[in-house]
N, C-alpha and C positions, 0 to 999 in steps of 0.2 A: 505493502500500498503504500502511496506516495503520503509522505509527510506537508500536509499542505495547513494551514494554522485559521483556523472560522472561528471566530467568536458565537458564542451562542446568544439565543434570543429570547427578551427574557415576556414569558406570557401567561397572565392570570398572578399566581404567585410561586411557578415554577420556572428554569432556565429550560429551553429546548436546544439542545446541541451546545456542545461537544459534544457531549455524550451522547449515548443512543437513546431517541425516543419514538416514538410512534404515531402515526395516524390510523387511528381504526375508525369503524360504523360502518352501515350497510350502503349500499350505493345511493337509496334512495330513501325518504322518508314513506314507507307505507300505512303507520298509521301512527297514532303517540303513544299507546301501548307497546306493540312492538318496539319501536323506538328506543323508550324507557328500558322497556327488559334490556336489548342488549347494548345500551349504555350503562346501564347495572352492572353486568358483566365485566365488560370492557375497563368499567372501573376497579373492583375486582380483581384483575386480570394486575392491572397498574399496582395496586396497593401491595400484591403479594409478593409482585416480579423486582418490584422498586424502580420500573422503568414510567417515565413519564408519556402519559397518552392526551392527544386530543382525539376529542373526539369529532366523527364527521358525518355527515347524511345531509343528500342534495335537498332543496325544497322544488326545486324545479330542472327534472332535466330535457333541456330544452336542444339537446343534439343527439334524441333517440331517432334510431333508423328509421323506426315505420310510423304516419302521421296516429293509430291505432295503438301505440306503444303507452303503459303507464308514463306518467312525466311526475307525478309528485302532488301534492297538497295545494301549492305554488306559495307567493313568497308571505303574505300577511299568516297564515294557518303554520305555515311551517316555522319560520320564524320561532312563532309562539310556542312552538315543541319544541327546539332547540334551548330557548329561556328555557323551558322547564327541565333538561335534561341539565344543564349550568346550574342550575340551584340544588336541584337536588344531587349528582355527581360531584360537583364540584371541579368538574371537567370542562377545559375551557372547550371553545368548539368551535369548528370552519365550516364553511359550506361557499358552491361557486356561484357569481354572478354573473350575469351575461350581457347586459347593459349599463351603458354609466350611471341612469337614470335608480337604480337597484342599489349602489354602493351606499348611500348615505343612510340607510333605512334598515341595513343588512349588518353597520356598524353599527348601530344601539345596541343591538344580539352579540356577534360574532366579535369572537377573539383574533380570526385568522380570517381574512378574505381572499378566496381560491379562484385565479384566474383558469378558467379549461384550457387544455391544449391545443382546441382548434381555434380558440380566441388569443393565444399568447403574444400576435402579432398587433393585435387595436388598440391602436394609439388611446383614443378618448374612456376607454375601458380601463385602460394601464392608469393613467392620470387621474380617473374620478375615482377607485380603488385607494390608490396614494394618499390622495389628501383626507381620507379616511382617518390617517395615521395608523391606522390595523397594521399587522403583521399581517403582509403581502406573500402566497405560493404564487410561483407563477409553473404550471405544466406547460414542459417542452413538448410542442408540436411534434405530431406522428413524422412532419414534414422537413425538421428542425435539426440543422448541425450542433452540437452542443455549444461552438462558436458563437452562434449566433443570439444566444439570450443574452450578450452583452448588449444590445440594441435593448429588451423589452428590459432590464435593468438600469439602463441608462433613463429609460419613457417614467420609471417607476422615482428615483431618485431627483427628477428634472422637478415635482412636484415636492418637492421637500422630505423622501420618506428613503430612510434609507433599511429601514427592516423588513428585510426581505429573505424570504428561501426559495429553493428551486426542486422541479420535480423532473426526474429522468421517467419516463412512461411508455419506451419502449418507442423504436423509428419502424416506419412501413417497409414492410419487406415483400415485394410484388405485390400481388393482387391480395386483399384480404387475410394476411397477417402480415406479423412484428416479428421484431427481434428484439431483445435486449444486450446493447451493445455498455458493457461495462467500463468500458473506458469514457464512456458519457459521466459517468460520476466524479472519473478523476480531474476529467476537462472543466468538468463546471465547478468544480470545489476550489482550483483555481481562482475563480472573481474572490474567495474570501467569505460566501455565505452559505450555509447549511444548505447541503444538498439531499432530498428525499427519494427514496426508490419506489416508484407505485408497483409491486409485485402482482398484484391483481389486473389491472389493465394491460403489462407488460406480459400476460396469460392469455389476452384478448385472441378474436379472428375478428375482426370487423367485417360487420353484412354478413357472416357467412352461419347466418343462422334462419333462414326463411323468415325475411323482416325483421330479425333484431343481428346483436351482438352473438357471436359464439362465443368459447374457448375453449382451457383444459385446466381446470382448478390445481391439476395434479404439478401443473410448474410453479404454481409459486411458492411454497417453500421452499425449492432448491435454486430458485432465483432471489428471494430474499435473503438467504443465508450470502450464497455468492459480491451480493451489492454489498454484505455488513462485511464482507472480505475486501471489499472493494475501494474499501472507507465509505458510504454513505452514511450520511447520521443522523438519518432518519428510515422508518419505511412505513408506506402507506400500505393497507390494505383494508378492502372490503367484505366484512364479516355478516355471516345471516345464520340463524339456529336451525335453517331449513335451505341449503342454497338452490335447491332443485327446485323451489316452487316459489325462491324471491322473485318478486316484479319487476328488477332490475340486473341485466348482467349475471346472472346468476350461474352459468358454466365456469367463470372462470371467479367464481367468490368463494371466500375462504372459511370453513365451519367455524362456527364459532366453541364449541365442543373442544376444538383441537388446538384452540387459539394459546391456552400456557405453555402448552409442552413449546408450540414453537417460541415462542416471546423469551420462553430461557434458552432454549438451546439459543438464538440469535444474542442474547446476551453474553453466552457461553463465549462465542465466536468477537464480539465489538471486544470481552478482557483480552485475549490472545492474540487481537489485532493492534491494540491499545499498548499492552506489552513489551512489541517489538519496534514502538516508534520514533524512540530515541537508541536503538541499537542499531548496529549497522550488520545489514544481515545480507545473506550472500547475494552477488551480483547476479544480473539473469545475464545469462549467454543468449545473445542472439543470433548466428553461424551455429547453424546446424550440423557442420563437422565438427564444429567444438564440443569435446565433453570434459569434465572438470579435471580431468587427468591432463589431458593435453592441453590445456588453458596453464594448469599447475607449471607444468614443463617449460612453457614459456615463460610465465610469469619470473621463475627462480635464474632465467638471464636477465630481469631487466636491469639496467644502473642507472640509469636515467629517465625523470618523469619530464614532459613539456606539456605545462598546461597553459590553454588558452585561458584568458580571463573574462569577458564579456558574456555570461553565463553559464560560465564554468566555476572560477571564484567567485562570481556574483549572478543572485538572481538576474541579470542581463537589465534591469531597469537603470538608465541613469539623470540626475535631476541637476539641473544646471539652476544655481543661483544667480545672485547678481555680482558684478562684477568678471563675471564669465568663469565663477566656480563651478566645480562638475563636482558631484559627487556621487559616491559610489560605495554599495554597504558588503561588508567581507562578515563570513563566520568564523568565531574565534575559534570555536572547533576543528575549521577547514585550517586554518594557520598552526594550530598547533599539532594538528596533523604534519603538516608540511617539516615542522621543528623535528617530529620524531622520523621524518624520511631523511634528515640532512644528518641525522647524529646517527644513523642505524646504515651511512656511509651510500646512500642514494643522492645521483645529482637532479636537481633542481632547477627549471627552467622556464621561464613566463616567454609565450610568444603569442601578440596578440595585434589585430588588423587597426587598432587606435592608438594614439598615442594620447596620454593622459598623466600631468603631476602626479593624480593621486596612488596610478599606479607604480608608479616608483616608489614611493613613499612606500605603500606595501613591500614592495617587494627589500626597501630598505631595512623595515621590520624585521623581518625574516630574514635576512641575512642574504637574499637572493642577489645574485651578482651577474647571472646569466639573465638581461632581462632585453628583447626585441618588441620596439615598439611602431607601428604601424605599417605593419608589415600585412599586406592583402596576399600577395604571394609569399608563402611562410617556406617554400622550402630555401632558399639560400638558407635560414635561419637554420635548419636543418644539417644544413652540409655543412655548415661550418662548424656546431655543435661536435657532430659526427666528428669531424677533422683535427677540434682543438683537445677533446675526450678522447679520441681513437678509441670509438666505439663501433658495433655493426649493427648494421638497420635492426637486429633483434634481440638487440641490449635495449630499445628506448621505448617507450609506452607514451602514446600520447592521447591528450584529454580535449578534446573540442566538443563545439554545440550547432555550429554549424559548416554553412556548405565551403565555404573558405577554410577548412577545416583537414577538406576529404581528402588532399593530396597527401597532405602528411600521414593521416591515417592508416593510405593505403603505403606505405613504404618502411613502416615501423613492425616489430615484432607482434603489441597488442595495442590495440585500441578503444579507448573508454570513451563513451558519451553520456550525458544526462537526458528523464524521462522527458524533459522539456522540449527534446534537442527533436529538430527537424525530422522529418521521415528519412530522406534521405541518410542523411548522417547514421539514424540508427540501424538503417542496413547495414551502412558499411561497416557500423563497429562489432568489436570483438564481444565489449560487454556494453551493459545499459545500466548502472547504477540504481540502487532503490530512494536515494538522497537526491535530490534536487539542486541544481545549482545555485550556487551560494547557501546554502542550509546543508551540507556537511558531505557533499561528492568527492569532497577533495580529502578529506580526510577516510571515507571509507574507501575511497581507491587506493592510499596507501594503508590503509591494513590490509586488503587483500594483498596486498603485495609480499606487505613485511610476512604474514603468515605462510606464503608460499612458500616461501624463504626463509622460512625458521625461526624468523629474527623479531616477531613480534612479544614473543613472551619476556627475551631481555629487554627490549623496547620498555617493555612496562614493568621491569624488576628494579628500577630506580624510584615507583611512586611507590612501590610496598617498604621501603626499605628504612 
């Protein structure tokens, strides 16, 4: 899982995110009695598992496949029922709106206003929801790429509200089918907002049900587990005591009686994933002809690590202040890792396309003498390093994140890149790190190389004396 910092949202009297939370309830309000029954069960599951829950139910399913399908009780009656759920169970509530005129009335009851996937680009709807000041859950359209959500986010923020969640609910895969791309979770988390995975609608077959959507609820639990493992902050599931007779989306609805067991499993997965986010995990091999043993043999030969700077030792962002001041952010653990590498006998060089006083200062701070700046063609720097240090190509590792680094990556023994790198670079790299650029990738690389060379324990010994 990529370690991305996400801030939690205060909803009601609880914080939702970055720890695991759930959005649970029926697809649509079928009746007051049934809605309260489901809400009580959901609240009990939350109490017994310790996982915070937002109760969901639609008051109007305006996008049903057939004109004859049940839509719900309508906004006024539906909000009245949701207010009763909120009062009796203490759970915050969420529902979707479809036109801007519904926003203010919905905000009188709802803690979270949901923007349906089909309407995720509707500017007026997003602005109206934003102006209520409520938390806004934007469901990514089945037709949208994860990066497209930047525009929806900016629309909400432009109206003065940054209390946002993003929900992945599957992407269209041909006709009447969806596929769940777990990379979407990782990509959307980079926006810095909690990301929710909708396990029930990702199990849907849109329109494939004789005038209604079909689905396969057996997909729900496996997809939810995978999403938590991929780093989802929340899981959205529609639950019902009798899914086969639910009035909306029954085929992909999860059985209420099975909910608590699944929630406990999701919680356990989350704990395992979270416990490893601050550790330096094994890197990901990208080339199919590489095995751990072959990689270890290559790493044992490394005597020089050549680092790109922007996007590798930083997160790639550059801030320009007044009087031409350029600001970059470096991670202290990366710096410590580089110092450990030097003490363990590895040579270090920086080769970067940009020129910056900040890079020179960082190199001086770390005791790096071999610094090449303003070199978009980095091959001459590599040739000079090989000559000065009398090294063979297989004794060099290169770390890069963009296409200008590919020529060097092709000329050395081992090439590393970071998860944020372009697809072209990831295809070229031997290894993609678990940690991001400027967030521990350099430390991870040093540790990987020194462990392969049986030097890590010795390097650590000085800290235990």
